[in-house]
MMTF fields as JSON, N, C-alpha, C and O atoms, coordinates in Angstrom:
{
  "mmtfVersion": "1.0.0",
  "mmtfProducer": "UNKNOWN",
  "numBonds": 319,
  "numAtoms": 320,
  "numGroups": 80,
  "numChains": 1,
  "numModels": 1,
  "chainsPerModel": [1],
  "groupsPerChain": [80],
  "chainIdList": ["A"],
  "bondAtomList": [4, 2, 8, 6, 12, 10, 16, 14, 20, 18, 24, 22, 28, 26, 32, 30, 36, 34, 40, 38, 44, 42, 48, 46, 52, 50, 56, 54, 60, 58, 64, 62, 68, 66, 72, 70, 76, 74, 80, 78, 84, 82, 88, 86, 92, 90, 96, 94, 100, 98, 104, 102, 108, 106, 112, 110, 116, 114, 120, 118, 124, 122, 128, 126, 132, 130, 136, 134, 140, 138, 144, 142, 148, 146, 152, 150, 156, 154, 160, 158, 164, 162, 168, 166, 172, 170, 176, 174, 180, 178, 184, 182, 188, 186, 192, 190, 196, 194, 200, 198, 204, 202, 208, 206, 212, 210, 216, 214, 220, 218, 224, 222, 228, 226, 232, 230, 236, 234, 240, 238, 244, 242, 248, 246, 252, 250, 256, 254, 260, 258, 264, 262, 268, 266, 272, 270, 276, 274, 280, 278, 284, 282, 288, 286, 292, 290, 296, 294, 300, 298, 304, 302, 308, 306, 312, 310, 316, 314],
  "bondOrderList": [1, 1, 1, 1, 1, 1, 1, 1, 1, 1, 1, 1, 1, 1, 1, 1, 1, 1, 1, 1, 1, 1, 1, 1, 1, 1, 1, 1, 1, 1, 1, 1, 1, 1, 1, 1, 1, 1, 1, 1, 1, 1, 1, 1, 1, 1, 1, 1, 1, 1, 1, 1, 1, 1, 1, 1, 1, 1, 1, 1, 1, 1, 1, 1, 1, 1, 1, 1, 1, 1, 1, 1, 1, 1, 1, 1, 1, 1, 1],
  "groupList": [{"groupName": "MET", "atomNameList": ["N", "CA", "C", "O"], "elementList": ["N", "C", "C", "O"], "formalChargeList": [0, 0, 0, 0], "bondAtomList": [1, 0, 2, 1, 3, 2], "bondOrderList": [1, 1, 2], "singleLetterCode": "M", "chemCompType": "L-PEPTIDE LINKING"}, {"groupName": "LYS", "atomNameList": ["N", "CA", "C", "O"], "elementList": ["N", "C", "C", "O"], "formalChargeList": [0, 0, 0, 0], "bondAtomList": [1, 0, 2, 1, 3, 2], "bondOrderList": [1, 1, 2], "singleLetterCode": "K", "chemCompType": "L-PEPTIDE LINKING"}, {"groupName": "VAL", "atomNameList": ["N", "CA", "C", "O"], "elementList": ["N", "C", "C", "O"], "formalChargeList": [0, 0, 0, 0], "bondAtomList": [1, 0, 2, 1, 3, 2], "bondOrderList": [1, 1, 2], "singleLetterCode": "V", "chemCompType": "L-PEPTIDE LINKING"}, {"groupName": "LEU", "atomNameList": ["N", "CA", "C", "O"], "elementList": ["N", "C", "C", "O"], "formalChargeList": [0, 0, 0, 0], "bondAtomList": [1, 0, 2, 1, 3, 2], "bondOrderList": [1, 1, 2], "singleLetterCode": "L", "chemCompType": "L-PEPTIDE LINKING"}, {"groupName": "PHE", "atomNameList": ["N", "CA", "C", "O"], "elementList": ["N", "C", "C", "O"], "formalChargeList": [0, 0, 0, 0], "bondAtomList": [1, 0, 2, 1, 3, 2], "bondOrderList": [1, 1, 2], "singleLetterCode": "F", "chemCompType": "L-PEPTIDE LINKING"}, {"groupName": "TYR", "atomNameList": ["N", "CA", "C", "O"], "elementList": ["N", "C", "C", "O"], "formalChargeList": [0, 0, 0, 0], "bondAtomList": [1, 0, 2, 1, 3, 2], "bondOrderList": [1, 1, 2], "singleLetterCode": "Y", "chemCompType": "L-PEPTIDE LINKING"}, {"groupName": "GLY", "atomNameList": ["N", "CA", "C", "O"], "elementList": ["N", "C", "C", "O"], "formalChargeList": [0, 0, 0, 0], "bondAtomList": [1, 0, 2, 1, 3, 2], "bondOrderList": [1, 1, 2], "singleLetterCode": "G", "chemCompType": "PEPTIDE LINKING"}, {"groupName": "ARG", "atomNameList": ["N", "CA", "C", "O"], "elementList": ["N", "C", "C", "O"], "formalChargeList": [0, 0, 0, 0], "bondAtomList": [1, 0, 2, 1, 3, 2], "bondOrderList": [1, 1, 2], "singleLetterCode": "R", "chemCompType": "L-PEPTIDE LINKING"}, {"groupName": "SER", "atomNameList": ["N", "CA", "C", "O"], "elementList": ["N", "C", "C", "O"], "formalChargeList": [0, 0, 0, 0], "bondAtomList": [1, 0, 2, 1, 3, 2], "bondOrderList": [1, 1, 2], "singleLetterCode": "S", "chemCompType": "L-PEPTIDE LINKING"}, {"groupName": "GLU", "atomNameList": ["N", "CA", "C", "O"], "elementList": ["N", "C", "C", "O"], "formalChargeList": [0, 0, 0, 0], "bondAtomList": [1, 0, 2, 1, 3, 2], "bondOrderList": [1, 1, 2], "singleLetterCode": "E", "chemCompType": "L-PEPTIDE LINKING"}, {"groupName": "ALA", "atomNameList": ["N", "CA", "C", "O"], "elementList": ["N", "C", "C", "O"], "formalChargeList": [0, 0, 0, 0], "bondAtomList": [1, 0, 2, 1, 3, 2], "bondOrderList": [1, 1, 2], "singleLetterCode": "A", "chemCompType": "L-PEPTIDE LINKING"}, {"groupName": "ILE", "atomNameList": ["N", "CA", "C", "O"], "elementList": ["N", "C", "C", "O"], "formalChargeList": [0, 0, 0, 0], "bondAtomList": [1, 0, 2, 1, 3, 2], "bondOrderList": [1, 1, 2], "singleLetterCode": "I", "chemCompType": "L-PEPTIDE LINKING"}, {"groupName": "PRO", "atomNameList": ["N", "CA", "C", "O"], "elementList": ["N", "C", "C", "O"], "formalChargeList": [0, 0, 0, 0], "bondAtomList": [1, 0, 2, 1, 3, 2], "bondOrderList": [1, 1, 2], "singleLetterCode": "P", "chemCompType": "L-PEPTIDE LINKING"}, {"groupName": "ASN", "atomNameList": ["N", "CA", "C", "O"], "elementList": ["N", "C", "C", "O"], "formalChargeList": [0, 0, 0, 0], "bondAtomList": [1, 0, 2, 1, 3, 2], "bondOrderList": [1, 1, 2], "singleLetterCode": "N", "chemCompType": "L-PEPTIDE LINKING"}, {"groupName": "CYS", "atomNameList": ["N", "CA", "C", "O"], "elementList": ["N", "C", "C", "O"], "formalChargeList": [0, 0, 0, 0], "bondAtomList": [1, 0, 2, 1, 3, 2], "bondOrderList": [1, 1, 2], "singleLetterCode": "C", "chemCompType": "L-PEPTIDE LINKING"}, {"groupName": "GLN", "atomNameList": ["N", "CA", "C", "O"], "elementList": ["N", "C", "C", "O"], "formalChargeList": [0, 0, 0, 0], "bondAtomList": [1, 0, 2, 1, 3, 2], "bondOrderList": [1, 1, 2], "singleLetterCode": "Q", "chemCompType": "L-PEPTIDE LINKING"}, {"groupName": "HIS", "atomNameList": ["N", "CA", "C", "O"], "elementList": ["N", "C", "C", "O"], "formalChargeList": [0, 0, 0, 0], "bondAtomList": [1, 0, 2, 1, 3, 2], "bondOrderList": [1, 1, 2], "singleLetterCode": "H", "chemCompType": "L-PEPTIDE LINKING"}, {"groupName": "THR", "atomNameList": ["N", "CA", "C", "O"], "elementList": ["N", "C", "C", "O"], "formalChargeList": [0, 0, 0, 0], "bondAtomList": [1, 0, 2, 1, 3, 2], "bondOrderList": [1, 1, 2], "singleLetterCode": "T", "chemCompType": "L-PEPTIDE LINKING"}, {"groupName": "ASP", "atomNameList": ["N", "CA", "C", "O"], "elementList": ["N", "C", "C", "O"], "formalChargeList": [0, 0, 0, 0], "bondAtomList": [1, 0, 2, 1, 3, 2], "bondOrderList": [1, 1, 2], "singleLetterCode": "D", "chemCompType": "L-PEPTIDE LINKING"}],
  "groupTypeList": [0, 1, 2, 3, 4, 5, 6, 7, 3, 8, 9, 10, 11, 10, 12, 9, 11, 9, 3, 10, 8, 8, 8, 13, 14, 8, 11, 10, 9, 3, 7, 15, 7, 3, 10, 10, 10, 16, 12, 16, 10, 10, 10, 17, 3, 7, 8, 15, 7, 8, 7, 2, 3, 11, 13, 8, 8, 3, 2, 6, 9, 18, 4, 2, 11, 6, 10, 8, 18, 15, 11, 9, 4, 3, 12, 12, 2, 8, 6, 6],
  "groupIdList": [1, 2, 3, 4, 5, 6, 7, 8, 9, 10, 11, 12, 13, 14, 15, 16, 17, 18, 19, 20, 21, 22, 23, 24, 25, 26, 27, 28, 29, 30, 31, 32, 33, 34, 35, 36, 37, 38, 39, 40, 41, 42, 43, 44, 45, 46, 47, 48, 49, 50, 51, 52, 53, 54, 55, 56, 57, 58, 59, 60, 61, 62, 63, 64, 65, 66, 67, 68, 69, 70, 71, 72, 73, 74, 75, 76, 77, 78, 79, 80],
  "secStructList": [7, 3, 3, 3, 3, 7, 2, 2, 2, 2, 2, 2, 6, 7, 1, 3, 3, 3, 7, 7, 7, 7, 6, 6, 3, 3, 2, 2, 2, 2, 2, 2, 2, 2, 2, 2, 2, 7, 4, 4, 4, 2, 2, 2, 2, 2, 7, 6, 6, 1, 3, 3, 3, 3, 6, 6, 3, 3, 3, 7, 6, 6, 7, 3, 3, 7, 6, 6, 7, 3, 3, 3, 3, 3, 7, 7, 7, 7, 7, 7],
  "xCoordList": [21.959, 20.888, 20.034, 19.871, 19.505, 18.681, 17.221, 16.747, 16.51, 15.086, 14.344, 14.643, 13.378, 12.561, 11.162, 10.627, 10.581, 9.231, 8.368, 8.847, 7.102, 6.16, 4.962, 4.729, 4.207, 2.982, 3.213, 4.156, 2.344, 2.419, 3.698, 4.149, 4.294, 5.564, 6.69, 7.575, 6.657, 7.644, 7.536, 8.547, 6.317, 6.095, 6.506, 7.035, 6.271, 6.551, 8.023, 8.537, 8.702, 10.093, 11.033, 11.772, 11.011, 11.808, 11.54, 11.101, 11.791, 11.613, 12.587, 12.276, 13.773, 14.793, 15.73, 16.108, 16.099, 17.109, 18.09, 17.786, 19.245, 20.265, 20.456, 20.671, 20.377, 20.56, 21.786, 22.115, 22.451, 23.532, 22.907, 21.877, 23.515, 22.927, 23.016, 24.005, 21.966, 21.901, 21.773, 20.782, 22.752, 22.657, 21.532, 21.308, 20.83, 19.725, 18.568, 17.876, 18.351, 17.234, 16.021, 16.101, 14.91, 13.681, 12.91, 13.215, 11.925, 11.054, 10.369, 10.291, 9.874, 9.205, 10.145, 9.736, 11.394, 12.375, 12.684, 12.843, 12.769, 13.03, 11.868, 12.087, 10.636, 9.47, 9.589, 9.375, 9.934, 10.056, 11.178, 11.018, 12.291, 13.433, 13.068, 13.396, 12.396, 11.981, 10.908, 10.933, 9.966, 8.911, 9.508, 9.041, 10.531, 11.183, 11.931, 11.966, 12.523, 13.281, 12.385, 12.79, 11.166, 10.234, 8.857, 7.933, 8.707, 7.443, 6.224, 5.116, 6.399, 5.283, 4.743, 3.63, 5.514, 5.086, 4.9, 4.664, 5.004, 5.0, 3.738, 3.828, 2.581, 1.336, 1.282, 0.871, 1.687, 1.685, 2.756, 2.515, 3.937, 5.017, 4.647, 4.975, 3.973, 3.615, 2.388, 2.149, 1.62, 0.408, 0.747, 1.609, 0.071, 0.266, -0.298, -0.055, -1.045, -1.537, -0.455, -0.567, 0.592, 1.763, 2.566, 2.99, 2.773, 3.46, 4.928, 5.318, 5.736, 7.181, 7.644, 7.277, 8.451, 9.071, 10.579, 11.178, 11.171, 12.619, 13.028, 12.596, 13.859, 14.307, 13.116, 13.151, 12.063, 10.835, 9.927, 9.003, 10.158, 9.29, 8.632, 9.29, 7.326, 6.574, 7.044, 7.154, 7.322, 7.815, 6.996, 6.275, 7.125, 6.427, 7.267, 8.421, 6.659, 7.291, 8.524, 9.396, 8.61, 9.741, 10.907, 11.922, 10.773, 11.851, 13.09, 12.987, 14.247, 15.501, 16.182, 16.416, 16.491, 17.048, 18.552, 19.266, 19.019, 20.443, 21.038, 20.313, 22.339, 23.02, 22.863, 22.864, 22.73, 22.647, 21.218, 21.013, 20.227, 18.832, 18.312, 18.688, 17.439, 16.716, 15.336, 14.629, 14.959, 13.69, 12.76, 13.167, 11.506, 10.511, 9.285, 8.748, 8.852, 7.647, 6.513, 6.627, 5.414, 4.22, 3.128, 2.644, 2.727, 1.677, 0.329, 0.156, -0.63, -1.967, -2.531, -2.258, -3.299, -3.912, -5.345, -6.072, -5.746, -7.143, -7.829, -7.195, -9.061, -9.799, -11.282, -11.725, -12.019, -13.448, -14.162, -15.392],
  "yCoordList": [12.854, 11.983, 12.693, 13.912, 11.919, 12.458, 12.395, 11.365, 13.51, 13.577, 13.987, 15.019, 13.169, 13.442, 13.849, 13.321, 14.798, 15.27, 15.113, 15.257, 14.818, 14.645, 15.563, 16.065, 15.772, 16.557, 17.973, 18.645, 18.413, 19.797, 20.079, 21.223, 19.05, 19.262, 19.546, 20.356, 18.891, 19.149, 20.59, 21.243, 21.072, 22.447, 23.457, 24.518, 23.144, 24.078, 24.1, 25.143, 22.962, 22.881, 22.716, 23.64, 21.574, 21.216, 19.742, 19.035, 19.268, 17.831, 16.976, 15.844, 17.538, 16.776, 17.729, 18.776, 17.352, 18.112, 17.134, 15.955, 17.632, 16.843, 17.456, 18.662, 16.63, 17.096, 16.43, 15.29, 17.153, 16.539, 15.433, 15.644, 14.273, 13.153, 13.386, 13.904, 12.991, 13.069, 11.654, 10.978, 11.198, 9.845, 9.77, 10.702, 8.652, 8.387, 9.371, 9.653, 9.883, 10.79, 9.95, 9.12, 10.167, 9.447, 10.224, 11.381, 9.574, 10.232, 11.429, 12.495, 11.272, 12.374, 13.565, 14.71, 13.304, 14.388, 15.051, 16.269, 14.243, 14.808, 15.693, 16.76, 15.262, 16.099, 17.472, 18.498, 17.481, 18.744, 19.612, 20.823, 18.997, 19.716, 20.343, 21.5, 19.582, 20.099, 21.179, 22.177, 20.989, 21.989, 23.309, 24.375, 23.254, 24.481, 25.174, 26.403, 24.402, 24.974, 25.467, 26.326, 24.924, 25.271, 25.565, 24.768, 26.702, 26.994, 27.026, 26.728, 27.377, 27.417, 26.011, 25.878, 24.975, 23.597, 22.844, 21.636, 23.548, 22.905, 22.095, 20.983, 22.621, 21.903, 20.569, 19.561, 20.553, 19.308, 18.353, 17.15, 18.877, 18.029, 17.38, 16.216, 18.117, 17.603, 16.696, 15.961, 16.74, 15.936, 14.447, 13.99, 13.707, 12.26, 11.591, 10.408, 12.342, 11.821, 11.859, 11.176, 12.65, 12.627, 11.396, 11.24, 10.536, 9.274, 9.379, 10.194, 8.539, 8.556, 7.16, 6.16, 7.118, 5.877, 5.988, 7.03, 4.911, 4.812, 3.685, 2.542, 4.023, 3.033, 2.276, 1.054, 3.023, 2.535, 1.708, 1.065, 1.701, 0.98, 1.97, 2.858, 1.808, 2.648, 2.39, 1.242, 3.486, 3.351, 4.229, 5.128, 3.945, 4.702, 5.851, 6.037, 6.609, 7.812, 7.533, 8.394, 6.355, 6.049, 5.392, 5.073, 5.189, 4.585, 5.479, 6.693, 4.891, 5.637, 5.588, 4.514, 6.754, 6.903, 6.653, 7.13, 5.902, 5.67, 6.707, 7.336, 6.89, 7.913, 7.707, 8.679, 6.469, 6.208, 5.989, 5.652, 6.172, 5.952, 7.041, 8.208, 6.641, 7.604, 7.777, 6.799, 9.021, 9.345, 9.983, 10.858, 9.541, 10.103, 10.524, 9.745, 11.759, 12.275, 12.325, 12.946, 11.661, 11.64, 12.429, 11.993, 13.573, 14.362, 13.658, 12.769, 14.068, 13.499, 13.8, 14.847, 12.885, 13.059, 13.49, 12.899, 14.533, 14.954, 14.596, 14.501, 14.409, 14.055, 14.135, 14.423, 13.889, 13.988, 12.997, 12.948],
  "zCoordList": [8.845, 8.443, 7.403, 7.435, 6.497, 5.42, 5.845, 6.324, 5.663, 5.979, 4.715, 4.113, 4.321, 3.137, 3.583, 4.557, 2.853, 3.151, 1.906, 0.781, 2.119, 1.025, 1.235, 2.334, 0.159, 0.229, 0.719, 0.302, 1.607, 2.091, 2.867, 2.912, 3.484, 4.182, 3.192, 3.469, 2.057, 1.011, 0.515, 0.256, 0.387, -0.064, 1.006, 0.677, 2.277, 3.364, 3.77, 4.171, 3.67, 4.136, 2.952, 2.614, 2.334, 1.158, 0.904, 1.811, -0.298, -0.528, 0.292, 0.66, 0.57, 1.284, 2.022, 1.496, 3.248, 3.987, 4.618, 4.796, 4.945, 5.633, 7.01, 7.13, 8.054, 9.429, 10.026, 9.698, 10.902, 11.666, 12.505, 13.145, 12.504, 13.241, 14.746, 15.266, 15.408, 16.869, 17.397, 17.118, 18.149, 18.669, 19.682, 20.454, 19.669, 20.591, 20.445, 21.423, 19.272, 19.003, 18.611, 17.706, 19.29, 18.951, 17.883, 17.593, 17.316, 16.343, 16.992, 16.382, 18.21, 18.915, 19.08, 18.885, 19.435, 19.597, 18.261, 18.186, 17.209, 15.882, 15.444, 14.87, 15.707, 15.374, 16.029, 15.383, 17.326, 18.054, 17.476, 17.324, 17.163, 16.581, 15.235, 14.974, 14.392, 13.079, 13.227, 12.506, 14.155, 14.373, 14.849, 14.447, 15.696, 16.166, 15.032, 14.973, 14.141, 13.027, 11.893, 11.11, 11.803, 10.719, 11.311, 11.145, 12.002, 12.697, 11.776, 12.222, 10.513, 9.568, 9.259, 8.75, 9.561, 9.342, 10.66, 10.654, 11.787, 13.108, 13.383, 13.903, 13.051, 13.347, 12.613, 13.189, 11.367, 10.599, 11.102, 11.206, 11.414, 11.923, 13.253, 13.487, 14.119, 15.447, 15.43, 16.388, 14.364, 14.274, 14.288, 13.536, 15.136, 15.174, 13.926, 13.684, 13.142, 11.871, 10.801, 9.783, 11.021, 10.131, 10.497, 11.643, 9.541, 9.797, 9.426, 8.59, 10.063, 9.824, 9.415, 10.031, 8.373, 7.932, 8.123, 7.858, 8.582, 8.677, 7.736, 7.888, 6.77, 5.777, 5.191, 5.045, 4.857, 4.213, 5.116, 4.616, 6.432, 7.372, 8.323, 8.864, 8.523, 9.439, 10.87, 11.301, 11.607, 12.984, 13.926, 13.495, 15.224, 16.258, 16.791, 16.407, 17.679, 18.233, 19.08, 19.201, 19.661, 20.525, 19.791, 20.408, 18.486, 17.696, 17.763, 17.592, 18.009, 18.087, 16.719, 16.165, 16.196, 14.86, 14.872, 15.753, 13.886, 13.706, 12.77, 11.998, 12.83, 12.037, 10.534, 9.778, 10.09, 8.652, 8.167, 7.001, 9.036, 8.665, 7.744, 7.86, 6.827, 5.999, 6.614, 6.857, 6.865, 7.525, 6.509, 5.745, 6.505, 5.598, 6.402, 7.189, 6.195, 6.838, 5.83, 4.773, 6.176, 5.333, 6.04, 7.085, 5.504, 6.168, 6.045, 5.211, 6.891, 6.77, 5.38, 4.793, 4.887, 3.57, 3.787, 4.585, 3.064, 3.149, 1.849, 0.798, 1.931, 0.724, 0.972, 2.084, -0.029, 0.133, -0.685, -0.662]
}
């Protein structure tokens, strides 16, 4: 499965990575898997303020990812 990262996650991990697909993997499980593989980005990955899109649609933590889905992680935006 293809995982895209934006903002600070793109800088910390990469703009895009390819993961072996895991059947019945939820967004919450994927967050944990990515946080374990990229400890320097773990806090941002685990933050519920980081949003996840599947095939360009915003999804919740219990969404089950399909093998052909494109996943996008949007980190929280800060501003003033």
